[in-house]
MOPAC internal coordinates of N, CA, C and O (Angstrom, degrees):
PM7 1SCF
backbone

  N    0.0000 0     0.00 0     0.00 0    0    0    0
  C    1.4916 1     0.00 0     0.00 0    1    0    0
  C    1.5017 1   110.15 1     0.00 0    2    1    0
  O    1.2310 1   120.16 1   -42.60 1    3    2    1
  N    1.3120 1   117.30 1   137.40 1    3    2    1
  C    1.5242 1   121.98 1   179.73 1    5    3    2
  C    1.5443 1   110.32 1   -71.16 1    6    5    3
  O    1.2310 1   123.26 1   -23.14 1    7    6    5
  N    1.3142 1   111.35 1   156.86 1    7    6    5
  C    1.4800 1   118.98 1  -177.56 1    9    7    6
  C    1.5217 1   114.66 1   -60.88 1   10    9    7
  O    1.2310 1   120.36 1   158.02 1   11   10    9
  N    1.4083 1   116.93 1   -21.98 1   11   10    9
  C    1.4221 1   119.62 1  -176.46 1   13   11   10
  C    1.5402 1   112.45 1  -101.14 1   14   13   11
  O    1.2310 1   120.64 1  -172.19 1   15   14   13
  N    1.3380 1   116.39 1     7.81 1   15   14   13
  C    1.4509 1   122.04 1  -179.70 1   17   15   14
  C    1.5580 1   111.76 1   -64.42 1   18   17   15
  O    1.2310 1   120.93 1   -32.71 1   19   18   17
  N    1.2872 1   115.82 1   147.29 1   19   18   17
  C    1.4030 1   119.82 1  -177.75 1   21   19   18
  C    1.5916 1   109.05 1  -135.58 1   22   21   19
  O    1.2310 1   122.09 1   -47.09 1   23   22   21
  N    1.4127 1   113.60 1   132.91 1   23   22   21
  C    1.4660 1   120.29 1   173.84 1   25   23   22
  C    1.5008 1   108.71 1  -127.35 1   26   25   23
  O    1.2310 1   121.37 1   -48.07 1   27   26   25
  N    1.3281 1   114.99 1   131.93 1   27   26   25
  C    1.4339 1   120.12 1   174.85 1   29   27   26
  C    1.4628 1   110.28 1  -107.06 1   30   29   27
  O    1.2310 1   121.42 1   -43.99 1   31   30   29
  N    1.3796 1   114.89 1   136.01 1   31   30   29
  C    1.4188 1   119.85 1   177.42 1   33   31   30
  C    1.5200 1   111.71 1  -146.25 1   34   33   31
  O    1.2310 1   118.63 1   -17.94 1   35   34   33
  N    1.2235 1   120.21 1   162.06 1   35   34   33
  C    1.4635 1   124.92 1   174.30 1   37   35   34
  C    1.5877 1   114.81 1  -107.74 1   38   37   35
  O    1.2310 1   121.35 1   -52.66 1   39   38   37
  N    1.3363 1   115.02 1   127.34 1   39   38   37
  C    1.4058 1   117.75 1  -179.76 1   41   39   38
  C    1.4671 1   104.69 1  -143.87 1   42   41   39
  O    1.2310 1   119.55 1    -1.67 1   43   42   41
  N    1.3606 1   118.47 1   178.33 1   43   42   41
  C    1.4640 1   122.80 1   175.60 1   45   43   42
  C    1.5795 1   111.82 1  -115.36 1   46   45   43
  O    1.2310 1   124.09 1   -23.03 1   47   46   45
  N    1.4028 1   109.77 1   156.97 1   47   46   45
  C    1.4665 1   114.49 1   178.59 1   49   47   46
  C    1.5115 1   104.44 1   -85.79 1   50   49   47
  O    1.2310 1   121.67 1   -49.57 1   51   50   49
  N    1.3321 1   114.40 1   130.43 1   51   50   49
  C    1.5077 1   121.40 1   178.68 1   53   51   50
  C    1.5380 1   110.46 1  -117.49 1   54   53   51
  O    1.2310 1   123.99 1   -21.22 1   55   54   53
  N    1.3016 1   109.94 1   158.78 1   55   54   53
  C    1.5890 1   113.24 1   174.94 1   57   55   54
  C    1.5742 1   108.84 1  -115.67 1   58   57   55
  O    1.2310 1   123.44 1   -48.90 1   59   58   57
  N    1.2736 1   111.02 1   131.10 1   59   58   57
  C    1.5084 1   111.56 1   175.86 1   61   59   58
  C    1.5485 1   113.57 1   -72.69 1   62   61   59
  O    1.2310 1   120.91 1   -27.17 1   63   62   61
  N    1.3048 1   115.86 1   152.83 1   63   62   61
  C    1.4777 1   122.96 1   175.43 1   65   63   62
  C    1.4622 1   107.61 1   -87.53 1   66   65   63
  O    1.2310 1   120.66 1  -118.33 1   67   66   65
  N    1.4485 1   116.35 1    61.67 1   67   66   65
  C    1.4717 1   116.31 1  -175.77 1   69   67   66
  C    1.5147 1   109.51 1  -157.66 1   70   69   67
  O    1.2310 1   119.32 1   -24.16 1   71   70   69
  N    1.2826 1   118.89 1   155.84 1   71   70   69
  C    1.4726 1   124.22 1  -179.69 1   73   71   70
  C    1.5648 1   106.07 1   -88.60 1   74   73   71
  O    1.2310 1   118.91 1   164.50 1   75   74   73
  N    1.2632 1   119.68 1   -15.50 1   75   74   73
  C    1.4175 1   119.77 1  -178.74 1   77   75   74
  C    1.5860 1   113.07 1   -86.85 1   78   77   75
  O    1.2310 1   119.36 1   142.27 1   79   78   77
  N    1.3166 1   118.83 1   -37.73 1   79   78   77
  C    1.4253 1   124.12 1  -178.56 1   81   79   78
  C    1.4867 1   106.52 1  -109.21 1   82   81   79
  O    1.2310 1   121.06 1   -32.37 1   83   82   81
  N    1.3717 1   115.58 1   147.63 1   83   82   81
  C    1.3759 1   121.64 1   177.05 1   85   83   82
  C    1.6367 1   111.60 1   -99.60 1   86   85   83
  O    1.2310 1   121.91 1    72.15 1   87   86   85
  N    1.1992 1   113.96 1  -107.85 1   87   86   85
  C    1.5026 1   122.87 1   176.92 1   89   87   86
  C    1.4836 1   116.58 1   -99.02 1   90   89   87
  O    1.2310 1   118.53 1   -27.25 1   91   90   89
  N    1.2422 1   120.42 1   152.75 1   91   90   89
  C    1.4592 1   125.33 1   178.22 1   93   91   90
  C    1.5521 1   111.08 1  -151.76 1   94   93   91
  O    1.2310 1   123.54 1   -16.62 1   95   94   93
  N    1.4110 1   110.82 1   163.38 1   95   94   93
  C    1.4677 1   114.16 1   170.63 1   97   95   94
  C    1.5529 1   102.64 1  -117.59 1   98   97   95
  O    1.2310 1   124.69 1   -28.47 1   99   98   97
  N    1.3027 1   108.61 1   151.53 1   99   98   97
  C    1.6404 1   116.55 1   176.14 1  101   99   98
  C    1.3991 1   110.99 1   -91.57 1  102  101   99
  O    1.2310 1   120.62 1   -36.49 1  103  102  101
  N    1.2639 1   116.42 1   143.51 1  103  102  101
  C    1.4576 1   130.36 1   179.89 1  105  103  102
  C    1.5574 1   112.66 1  -127.62 1  106  105  103
  O    1.2310 1   118.64 1   -61.68 1  107  106  105
  N    1.2904 1   120.19 1   118.32 1  107  106  105
  C    1.4038 1   117.76 1  -174.24 1  109  107  106
  C    1.4326 1   106.36 1   -75.34 1  110  109  107
  O    1.2310 1   123.69 1   -17.78 1  111  110  109
  N    1.4808 1   110.54 1   162.22 1  111  110  109
  C    1.4537 1   120.92 1   179.30 1  113  111  110
  C    1.5776 1   109.54 1   -55.23 1  114  113  111
  O    1.2310 1   121.50 1   134.19 1  115  114  113
  N    1.2506 1   114.73 1   -45.81 1  115  114  113
  C    1.4601 1   118.26 1  -176.68 1  117  115  114
  C    1.4735 1   112.20 1   -56.71 1  118  117  115
  O    1.2310 1   117.26 1   137.45 1  119  118  117
  N    1.2666 1   122.82 1   -42.55 1  119  118  117
  C    1.4870 1   130.01 1   178.10 1  121  119  118
  C    1.5185 1   109.14 1   -71.60 1  122  121  119
  O    1.2310 1   119.14 1   127.11 1  123  122  121
  N    1.3146 1   119.25 1   -52.89 1  123  122  121
  C    1.3798 1   122.09 1  -174.29 1  125  123  122
  C    1.6569 1   112.47 1   -64.18 1  126  125  123
  O    1.2310 1   121.35 1   142.51 1  127  126  125
  N    1.2690 1   115.03 1   -37.49 1  127  126  125
  C    1.4806 1   118.43 1   179.02 1  129  127  126
  C    1.5262 1   114.84 1   -64.72 1  130  129  127
  O    1.2310 1   121.36 1   165.84 1  131  130  129
  N    1.3039 1   115.00 1   -14.16 1  131  130  129
  C    1.4291 1   119.53 1   172.68 1  133  131  130
  C    1.6010 1   115.02 1   -73.99 1  134  133  131
  O    1.2310 1   121.20 1   161.28 1  135  134  133
  N    1.2988 1   115.31 1   -18.72 1  135  134  133
  C    1.3826 1   124.48 1  -178.33 1  137  135  134
  C    1.5778 1   117.02 1  -104.67 1  138  137  135
  O    1.2310 1   123.93 1   152.14 1  139  138  137
  N    1.3264 1   110.06 1   -27.86 1  139  138  137
  C    1.5091 1   113.97 1  -174.27 1  141  139  138
  C    1.4566 1   107.67 1   -71.93 1  142  141  139
  O    1.2310 1   118.28 1   -47.38 1  143  142  141
  N    1.3810 1   120.88 1   132.62 1  143  142  141
  C    1.4321 1   126.28 1  -179.39 1  145  143  142
  C    1.5656 1   109.34 1   -85.45 1  146  145  143
  O    1.2310 1   122.32 1   -12.33 1  147  146  145
  N    1.3753 1   113.15 1   167.67 1  147  146  145
  C    1.4511 1   118.72 1   178.85 1  149  147  146
  C    1.5917 1   109.67 1   -62.94 1  150  149  147
  O    1.2310 1   121.88 1   153.58 1  151  150  149
  N    1.2785 1   114.01 1   -26.42 1  151  150  149
  C    1.4528 1   117.08 1   174.71 1  153  151  150
  C    1.4443 1   117.60 1   -80.91 1  154  153  151
  O    1.2310 1   120.74 1   173.78 1  155  154  153
  N    1.3117 1   116.19 1    -6.22 1  155  154  153
  C    1.4735 1   122.25 1   175.09 1  157  155  154
  C    1.5221 1   112.98 1    97.35 1  158  157  155
  O    1.2310 1   119.53 1  -176.23 1  159  158  157
  N    1.3888 1   118.50 1     3.77 1  159  158  157
  C    1.4165 1   119.94 1   176.97 1  161  159  158
  C    1.4916 1   114.91 1   -59.79 1  162  161  159
  O    1.2310 1   117.94 1   -49.47 1  163  162  161
  N    1.3291 1   121.53 1   130.53 1  163  162  161
  C    1.4674 1   120.42 1  -178.19 1  165  163  162
  C    1.5136 1   108.98 1  -123.55 1  166  165  163
  O    1.2310 1   118.62 1  -163.05 1  167  166  165
  N    1.2664 1   120.24 1    16.95 1  167  166  165
  C    1.4539 1   122.03 1   179.32 1  169  167  166
  C    1.5020 1   112.18 1   -72.82 1  170  169  167
  O    1.2310 1   120.63 1   -47.28 1  171  170  169
  N    1.3431 1   116.39 1   132.72 1  171  170  169
  C    1.3885 1   124.27 1   177.81 1  173  171  170
  C    1.4683 1   113.82 1  -138.89 1  174  173  171
  O    1.2310 1   120.17 1    -6.66 1  175  174  173
  N    1.3524 1   117.28 1   173.34 1  175  174  173
  C    1.5024 1   122.43 1   179.05 1  177  175  174
  C    1.5506 1   102.64 1  -116.42 1  178  177  175
  O    1.2310 1   118.25 1   -55.47 1  179  178  177
  N    1.2740 1   120.93 1   124.53 1  179  178  177
  C    1.4666 1   122.11 1  -178.29 1  181  179  178
  C    1.5199 1   108.13 1  -109.04 1  182  181  179
  O    1.2310 1   121.35 1   -33.79 1  183  182  181
  N    1.2783 1   115.01 1   146.21 1  183  182  181
  C    1.5413 1   123.51 1   167.16 1  185  183  182
  C    1.4532 1   108.60 1  -129.13 1  186  185  183
  O    1.2310 1   124.00 1   -61.27 1  187  186  185
  N    1.3985 1   109.94 1   118.73 1  187  186  185
  C    1.4530 1   119.03 1  -178.81 1  189  187  186
  C    1.5996 1   111.20 1   -97.07 1  190  189  187
  O    1.2310 1   121.94 1   -52.73 1  191  190  189
  N    1.2539 1   113.90 1   127.27 1  191  190  189
  C    1.4443 1   119.94 1   176.98 1  193  191  190
  C    1.5828 1   112.86 1    53.20 1  194  193  191
  O    1.2310 1   120.96 1  -145.88 1  195  194  193
  N    1.2280 1   115.78 1    34.12 1  195  194  193
  C    1.4862 1   123.75 1  -178.87 1  197  195  194
  C    1.5277 1   114.42 1    56.17 1  198  197  195
  O    1.2310 1   121.13 1  -157.42 1  199  198  197
  N    1.2974 1   115.44 1    22.58 1  199  198  197
  C    1.4902 1   117.55 1  -179.50 1  201  199  198
  C    1.5268 1   117.76 1  -133.48 1  202  201  199
  O    1.2310 1   119.23 1   146.35 1  203  202  201
  N    1.3054 1   119.08 1   -33.65 1  203  202  201
  C    1.5017 1   120.38 1  -178.45 1  205  203  202
  C    1.4912 1   103.52 1  -111.31 1  206  205  203
  O    1.2310 1   122.05 1   -51.04 1  207  206  205
  N    1.3682 1   113.69 1   128.96 1  207  206  205
  C    1.4309 1   122.70 1   173.81 1  209  207  206
  C    1.4824 1   106.45 1  -118.40 1  210  209  207
  O    1.2310 1   120.94 1   -37.14 1  211  210  209
  N    1.3756 1   115.80 1   142.86 1  211  210  209
  C    1.4738 1   125.83 1   179.75 1  213  211  210
  C    1.5084 1   110.90 1  -157.95 1  214  213  211
  O    1.2310 1   120.62 1   -26.96 1  215  214  213
  N    1.3535 1   116.42 1   153.04 1  215  214  213
  C    1.3661 1   124.29 1   174.27 1  217  215  214
  C    1.5660 1   107.31 1   -85.58 1  218  217  215
  O    1.2310 1   119.12 1   -37.44 1  219  218  217
  N    1.3131 1   119.29 1   142.56 1  219  218  217
  C    1.4594 1   121.43 1  -176.45 1  221  219  218
  C    1.4765 1   104.51 1  -157.05 1  222  221  219
  O    1.2310 1   122.95 1     4.58 1  223  222  221
  N    1.3455 1   111.96 1  -175.42 1  223  222  221
  C    1.5353 1   124.45 1   172.77 1  225  223  222
  C    1.4030 1   112.43 1  -133.06 1  226  225  223
  O    1.2310 1   121.13 1   -30.88 1  227  226  225
  N    1.2942 1   115.45 1   149.12 1  227  226  225
  C    1.5025 1   123.54 1   169.11 1  229  227  226
  C    1.5273 1   112.06 1   -78.85 1  230  229  227
  O    1.2310 1   120.60 1   -70.54 1  231  230  229
  N    1.3545 1   116.46 1   109.46 1  231  230  229
  C    1.4158 1   114.99 1  -174.93 1  233  231  230
  C    1.5519 1   107.74 1  -104.74 1  234  233  231
  O    1.2310 1   121.01 1   -43.07 1  235  234  233
  N    1.4387 1   115.67 1   136.93 1  235  234  233
  C    1.4291 1   119.20 1  -179.08 1  237  235  234
  C    1.4643 1   110.98 1   -68.06 1  238  237  235
  O    1.2310 1   120.84 1   -42.03 1  239  238  237
  N    1.4180 1   116.00 1   137.97 1  239  238  237
  C    1.4411 1   123.89 1  -178.18 1  241  239  238
  C    1.5238 1   108.29 1   -75.95 1  242  241  239
  O    1.2310 1   119.40 1   150.03 1  243  242  241
  N    1.3683 1   118.76 1   -29.97 1  243  242  241
  C    1.4722 1   121.48 1  -179.79 1  245  243  242
  C    1.5538 1   108.95 1   101.99 1  246  245  243
  O    1.2310 1   119.05 1   157.16 1  247  246  245
  N    1.2551 1   119.43 1   -22.84 1  247  246  245
  C    1.4844 1   123.21 1  -178.84 1  249  247  246
  C    1.5733 1   106.00 1  -119.22 1  250  249  247
  O    1.2310 1   118.29 1  -164.05 1  251  250  249
  N    1.2861 1   120.85 1    15.95 1  251  250  249
  C    1.4289 1   125.04 1  -177.25 1  253  251  250
  C    1.5401 1   110.02 1   104.49 1  254  253  251
  O    1.2310 1   121.70 1   -29.85 1  255  254  253
  N    1.3527 1   114.35 1   150.15 1  255  254  253
  C    1.3942 1   118.19 1  -177.08 1  257  255  254
  C    1.6071 1   113.78 1    75.53 1  258  257  255
  O    1.2310 1   120.07 1    -6.02 1  259  258  257
  N    1.2983 1   117.47 1   173.98 1  259  258  257
  C    1.4001 1   121.05 1  -176.26 1  261  259  258
  C    1.5787 1   108.49 1  -136.28 1  262  261  259
  O    1.2310 1   122.60 1    -6.57 1  263  262  261
  N    1.3050 1   112.63 1   173.43 1  263  262  261
  C    1.4705 1   121.36 1  -179.18 1  265  263  262
  C    1.5706 1   108.53 1  -140.63 1  266  265  263
  O    1.2310 1   122.04 1   -20.35 1  267  266  265
  N    1.3333 1   113.71 1   159.65 1  267  266  265
  C    1.5523 1   115.40 1   176.41 1  269  267  266
  C    1.5760 1    96.08 1  -129.42 1  270  269  267
  O    1.2310 1   121.09 1   -51.11 1  271  270  269
  N    1.3114 1   115.52 1   128.89 1  271  270  269
  C    1.4382 1   130.40 1   170.48 1  273  271  270
  C    1.5645 1   105.58 1   -56.80 1  274  273  271
  O    1.2310 1   122.61 1   -42.29 1  275  274  273
  N    1.3331 1   112.61 1   137.71 1  275  274  273
  C    1.5093 1   118.17 1   167.67 1  277  275  274
  C    1.4590 1   110.63 1  -123.07 1  278  277  275
  O    1.2310 1   117.85 1   -68.12 1  279  278  277
  N    1.3718 1   121.70 1   111.88 1  279  278  277
  C    1.3791 1   124.88 1  -178.98 1  281  279  278
  C    1.4461 1   115.13 1   -93.59 1  282  281  279
  O    1.2310 1   119.26 1   -19.29 1  283  282  281
  N    1.4045 1   119.03 1   160.71 1  283  282  281
  C    1.4181 1   118.78 1   174.13 1  285  283  282
  C    1.4812 1   109.48 1   -76.29 1  286  285  283
  O    1.2310 1   120.82 1   -44.36 1  287  286  285
  N    1.3493 1   116.03 1   135.64 1  287  286  285
  C    1.4851 1   119.30 1   175.13 1  289  287  286
  C    1.4490 1   113.03 1  -144.86 1  290  289  287
  O    1.2310 1   120.10 1   180.00 1  291  290  289

C-alpha cells in the first residue's frame, strides 16, 4: 500500500481494564493487514471524526486483530 493511501472505517472507542493502558480503538486484521509492510512496520496516521490527526502504530491484541492507543491531548 502506498504511503498516501487512505482507508475509512467505523469503530468504537474502548477502555482497557488496566492502569497501564487507557483508551483504544479496535482494528480488524483485514484492515490492519493493508498497512503492515513486509518488514513489519505498523506505523500509520489516524484521523478521528475528521478533526484530530495523529501518528500511531497498529498494536497486536494477542488474540487476533489490532488496536490503536488513544491518549489524552
